[in-house]
N, C-alpha and C positions, 0 to 999 in steps of 0.2 A: 664687345665686339665678338666673342666665343658666344655670348646669351642669344644674339642676332644670329649666327650661325645656327645654333640649335634650333631657335624659332624658323628659320627657313628650313631647316632641313625637317623637323617635324610637320610643316605646312605641307613639302615635298611628298614625305609618307601618308598624310591623311589623303593628297591628291590621289597617290598611288594606290590606295584601300579603295578608294572611292571609283577610281577610273577603273581596278580590276574588276569589282563587285559588278559594274555596269557591264563589263564586256564578258563577265562569265554569265551573265545574267542572259545576253544575248545569246553568247554562246551553248547554253543551256537551253533556249529555246532552239536554237537554230537544229541541235542536236534532235531535239524531240519532234521538230518540221521534219526530219530526215530529208528525202528529197524534194518535198511538196514546193511547189513556187507559187506565190500569191499570182492571182490570174487579174489582169490592171482591165478593167471594165469600163466602157467607152460610155462616161455618163453626160447625158445633155445640159446638166448645170455648170461643168466645168467651164474655163474659160472666161474673157472679159464679157463677151453677151450670152454667155448660157443662160438658158431657161429652163424650170422643169417642165417634164413630158407628163402634161396633167392626167392623161389615162395611166401611166404608170402609178402615179401617185395616188390616184383614186383605187387602181388595185391594191396598191400597198396599204391603204389604209383597210381596207376587207380583210387582208393578211393579219394586218395587228389585230384589226377586231375579233376576229374569229381562233386567230392561235396565240400570238402574241402575250393579248391581255389578260389571258389567264395567271401572268406570272408578273410581266411589266407594265409599269404605269408611266403616262406621260404628265410629271409632275408640272411642267410649264405651260402645258398648253390648255384654252380653253373651246368649249366647241363651237364659238362663234370665229374662231381663227380659219376653221375649215372653210366661211364663207366669204373671209377678208379678202381685199384686192391681193392677186400674188396666190392666194390658196385655193385648193383642188377643184372645190365647189363654189368657187364664186361665181356670180352672175350680177351683170351689170343692171338688170332689172332690181336687184335687191340691194342698194348700195349699203344699207344696215344687214347687217349679216344673221340680225336675230330675225327676220325676215325671213328668211332663205329658206324655202321646205325641205330641202335635203338635210340643212343642217339643223332644223327642228326635229325630222325623223330620226337623226343620226342620234342627238342628245336623247330622245327619249327612249331611244334602245339602250340608254344606261340605267343603273339604279342609284340614285343620291341619296346619302344619309343626311337628316336634315334635323332641326329640333321645331317641335310644333310651338308658332306662339303663344298659343293660350294656355297648354298644359306643363310645356316644358319637357315634354317626353321624346324620346329620340325616334324619327320616323325614317320611313323612305318613300322616295316621291321619285317619277320620272326625271330626268336631266332637261335642262333648257340650254339653248344656246347660251346663256350668261354665265352658266355652271362651268368649272374648272373639269379638266376629265378626273374622275375620283379616283382616288388610292386604291388597288387592288385587294392591300393588307391593313387591317387596323394599327401595325405598328411593326418594326423590324425586328421584334421577336417571333410575332406571330408569321412575318414572310418566311424567317429562317425554318422555323417549326415545319412549314407547309413544303420546303426545298431542301431538306436532308443537311440542314444547317448553315447551305449558301444564302446570299441576300442578293435575289434579281437585282442589277441595276435599273435606274428611270432611262427611259429609252430617247425620253423628249430631246435631249442633246449629246446622243450617244454618238452619232457622226462627228461632231466638231470635237468631241472629248477623247476620240480613240485617235494614236497614231495612225497614219494609212487611211483615216475618216472613210467612206463610201466603200473602198476598196477591203478594206478590215473587215465591215461588218458582211460585207457580202461573202467573201471565202470564210470569213467564221461561219456562217450560215452552211455553206456548203463544201465543206472540207471534214464532214464527218465519215465516217465510213473504212476510212485506212487504217492499216495494221499499227500497232503501236509499236517504236522502238523496245528492243529488247530490254535494254537498261532503266526503261520507264514504268514504275509499279503503278499501278491505279489501283486505290483502295475502293472499297465498296460506296456506291453513289457516284464515281466519277466515268468521265468519258473521256475519251483520246478526242483531242482536235489539235493539229499540229499548227494551227493560228494564234491558238491560246499560248501566252507566255506561260511556258513550261509544260505545255503539252496536256494537263489536265483539266477538266470544264467541268461542271457540278450540272450544266443544262444538258439534258438526255436532247437527240436530234429532234427539233422541232418541226420541221421539214420533212414531206414524204410526198412523191409523185402523186397529185391529182387529190389530196388532202381536204380540198376545198373544191368549190365550183363557181368560177368568176363569174360574175355577173355584167352582162352588156353593158356599155357605157355610153350616152348618151352625151352628145357634145353639139351647141350652138352654133354652127359655122355660118354666121351673117344673117341671122335670121331662120337659118332652116335646121332642123333638129335632125341629126345624122347618129346613127348606130354604129358603134364600134364592135366589131365582133369580138370576143372574149377567146384568150389565147388559152392554150392547156395549162394547167396548171402543175408544172414541174417544179420539181425542187429549185433548178435554177431560175426560171421565171418567177417565182415567190420570191427568192432570195433578190434579185434585182429589182421586184417591186416594191417590197417593203424595206430595203434601201433609199430608193427613190422617195418614198414618203417621209421615212426618218430623216434624209438630207433635209427636206421641206422642213421638217417639226424643228430641226437646229436650226434653219434661218429663214424664216416663213418671209423675210422682208429682201431676200436677195437681190430679185428681179428688180426691184424700186432702187436699190442701191447701186445696182449698176446702171440703171436707166439715168440715175441722177448722175453719178461720177463720168458716163458719158458726155450726157450734156454740159458738166462742167469742165469738162477737158475740151469741148470744142470753144464754150465761152472763152475759156484761157487763151486758146490760141488765136481766136479772134482778138480778144484785147490785146496779146502781146503784138499780132500785126500793127492794130492801130497805134499802139505805145511807139514801137520802132518807126512808125511814118513820122507820126509827132515830134520825136526825139528829133528827126532829119529834119521836118520843118522849121523847127524853133531854133535847132542849132546850125542851120544850114550858111551862116553868116561867120561863122565862127573857125578860125583856125583850129584843126587839130593835132 
């Protein structure tokens, strides 16, 4: 009995240590955040019938290509995904995304390392829609060497992988520039960001107003090509757009899944009604 009590006490102590570690971790982050409050953004893709903002996802890809891709990869995406149904550059005229001219152009803008089938030598060639997005660095050691010892995370599923999802990514990108708390000491190569756990981050502020120039976006509206004017590339606008793109990259089949789920719910509702009336008809002469 005494042994059992000791085991229970030990388990409770371990739980207390874990709980206190978790609590202190949150408290430290909260202390580093000072009075910063996470901004909750209205995302089009939230909710049971939510969908991606195609124009925002396209602009977000431009932000990723021109800024984020210098350090961060998209390991789980291929170029053809951009032209898949539900993708930012899907076109009904090109059911096979490998034939989509936009996808071809975007893929060709990247350099892919390959092996010459005749000589076995390492070569570089333009990308094709069938290629995966290439790694930014040859290995983790090279990535750390180029980023002050920090390993840039892959971004293809970052929105799904981080607590807070899209709001976390957006706030992380826009929360630079605040004064660090006096009790937070930043060593060389670290920057203050109140959204980051502990308040210190190795990534320098990646965005600045008008750092890029947005390209106008053309959309096919029932056979008519319309041009959407490009907004001013402010920090907040770029952060929203690249977050929308990364939300899509983390769940490119979301819209199809939601449509299927909605159709399934309607089917089950109709089936339930039919089963109810069938039950009433079959057992109408039986006393209950």
